[in-house]
Residue, then its C-alpha position, 0 to 999 in steps of 0.5 A: m501500500k501508498k505511503y505518503k510524505r508528510n506535506q501530502r497527509i496535511g493537505a489531505l487532513m486540512k480537505i478532510f476536516s473542512e469538508r466534513p466540520n465538526h465530525i469526530f474522526s478517529y485515529n483508525y480512519f486517518s490510519e487507514i487513509f494514509n497507511s500510517a501509523k497512529s504516533t505519525i497521525s497524532e504528530d500530523i494533527v498537531i501540525v495541522k491544528n497549529i496552522v488552524e490556530e494561526f490563522n484563525y479558521g477555527e479549533i480542532k480537538t482530540i476527544a477521548g475515549a472509546s469513541g473518541g478521535v478528532v474533530f475541526t470546529p471552525k470559527i468566524k470572526k466578528d469583522e467576517i460576519k458584519k462584512i456578510q451581514e453587509e453583503l447580504c443586505s447590498v444584495f437583497s436591497d436592490k430595488k429592482r427586487i420589488i414585486p407588486g404588494g410590497f414583496i421582495y424577491m429573494t428565491d435566487i439568493f437562498n438558492n445561491p451555494y455562496y450566500v447560504q453557505n455565508i448565513a450558515k457559518i453565522i449560525v453555526s458560529m451562534y450556536e457553536d457551545k450547544e449540543i444540537d442533535y438536528v437542524v429543523t426548518v420548513e417548507t419555505k425558500g429557507i431549506p437550502a440554509a437549513l440544510m447548508t447549517a446542518k451540513e456544518m453541524d453535521v447533523p441530520l436536517v428536518v423539514i416539516r411540511r405544509n401537507t401530508k405526504v404518503t411517504e412520510g408515514s404515519t405523521l403528527s399534524i397542528n394548527y398554527v395562527s399565521g402572525s402574518s395573515n391572522k389565518i389558521q393554517t397547518m404543518t405535519l411531521s412524520r413521527r419517525a422524523l425525530k428523537e424522543n429528548s433531542k436537542v434542535l436548532i430551528v432555522d428559517d429564512f423570514m420572519k414578520g409575525g413570528g406565527t410560523v416559528r411559534g408553530m414549529k416550536d410547538m410542533m417540538s413540544e409535541f415530539n419531546v424534544e429541546v429546542e436549542g435556539v431559533s434562527v431566521v436570516i430576515s425579520t421585520k421591523e413590523p410589527k414589533k409585538k410578534l407572536f413569538t420573540d426568543y430568536n436570533s435575526l441576521l438581517l433586519l427588514e425595516k421598510v419596503d417603499e414600493e412607490n419610491k422603489l427603495i429597500v431598508i435592510k440593516p445588519n442586525k445585533l446578534q446574540g454573543f457578539 
């Protein structure tokens, strides 16, 4: 079996860690890939750890025990977060995005891997000290951002549906009041989707009245799981009194002036930053 030089192993380790952050890799896994002794792999990881810390890319931890190994946790600087928020504001505030009814066209942004990956980086950084088992979202434009967040956290994504699908098997449905339209709507989730006593992070694309997020929170109670946090990409300034208040929002939409073709959206203050 081929032997690899140290510089080759270091490069490969950086790629492996960056492609699957927050995943615990065993020393046996690396030993088999590189055909090297665990002691050699350990030395390589020390080098990678020093590189990662020197460039402030994140942190590499060694976990002891039978199920232990090595895990890479990315970090993002405050100035990077601010830069991403400002870039998103610039993109979302383009007056050409205004559509009849005072709405903003956002689909292309939420389907752009570059933007959703940056959104996910910020969301993950806010909950890096939490033990998250699932990322939960609802059938909206926010699915890509939620999926990327789940990837960065190395946990499964759970999507709450608007309608029951036969392929979901036995499901649980609840009614909730939309905070924007004040209408009663329904959301449903397969009973197999979540394990009892799990810890989840709710991610959504947009919040106006807070009804959908509150509905998701109520749904989690039915599954007997704990919500560790709620993060939305954009929240509106109005109404000030929302049906759900305990959340993090990356951006704050202050107003959409359809007549004057003006969108006012600003970076929001994040918890812990």
